[in-house]
N, C-alpha and C positions, 0 to 999 in steps of 0.2 A: 079654832079661830086663828087667822093669819095675822101676824103682827110684825112690823118692821119699826125699829126704834133707832133713830139717829142720835148721836151724841158727839161731843168733842169740839163743838163750835165755841166761838168766843171772840174777844177783841185782841188783836195782835198788831204790832207795828209792822210797817213795810219791811220786808226782808226776813221776817220771822217765819215760824213753822207752826202748823197744827196737824193733829191726826184725828180724822173723823172715823167713827165706828158706826156700822149699821148692824144691829143685832136682829136676827131672825128668830121667830118663835111660833109655836102653834104647828100647823101642818106645812110649814115652809122652811126651807133650809138654805144654807149659804150658797149652795150651787144653783139655786133658783134666782139669786140676785144677779141682775144683769149689769148694773153699773150705777154711777153717780151722775146726777143732774144738778143744775143750780139755776136760780132765778134771781137776778139782780133787780134793784129798784127800777120800775118802769120798763123792764125788759121781759122777753119771753123766756120760758124755761129752755135751757140748752143742755146738751149732753157734755159732760166733762170728761168722764173716763168710763170705759166699758170693757167687759170680757168678750173676746172674740172666739172663734172656733180654734180648736187645737191648742188651747192654752195661751193664745195670744191676748194682748191687751191693746186697746185703742184709746187715743187721747185727742181732745180738742187741740188745735194748733196753739191756742193761747196758753195752754198749760203743759205742753210737751217739755220734758226735761226738768219740770218742777214738781209735778204730781205723780204719785205712784199708787195704783190700785192693787189690792191683794186680798186673798181669802185666808181666813183663819178658821179652818174646818173644825179644830178642836173646840172652839168657842162659838161656832155657828155664826160668825160675823164676817163682814167685808169691811176692809179698812181703806181709807184714802189718806195717804201721807202727802201733806202739802208743804212744800218748802219754797223759800224765796218769794213769799207772798207779796202781792201788789195790791194797791187800793182797788183796782178794777176786779179783783177776785171777791170783793164784797158781795155777798148774796146769801140767800137761804139755800142750803144744800140738802138734796133729797136722794135717798137711794130708791132704786126701782127693782122690782122682782116680777117675774112672769111665771105663772104656773097654770097649766091647762088653758092656755091662750088668754088668760086674764092678767091684767097688770095690777100690781100692788105698790103703794107708796107709803113711806113713812110720813111723820108730821113735819120733818125738816129740822135742821139746826142752823142757827144764824152764824155766819162768819163775817166779821167786820175787820177790815185792814185799814189802819190809819196811816197817813203819810207823814 
């Protein structure tokens, strides 16, 4: 059974930091995790950060320089370090994995940034 579990969300003041974790279990592994998405109130789900080819990483323009995505292979997790948070970063954050052309999603973790 494939399972992705996000954690690390919470309430933080503007300018603060949070670190999100996406733990993979079952028949899926950290290298299957493609990236992080978020869905704000009344908005569509959008890509925040993703792994590209050759070890590269890609970020939405709105988070460049503030967010960092990384893999922790020892713990089979993918992390999203979020610094200098802004109220517009408020959203439910999801990690996404793909295996055998099928997408998998976690349940999401709520991030709320107060002004």
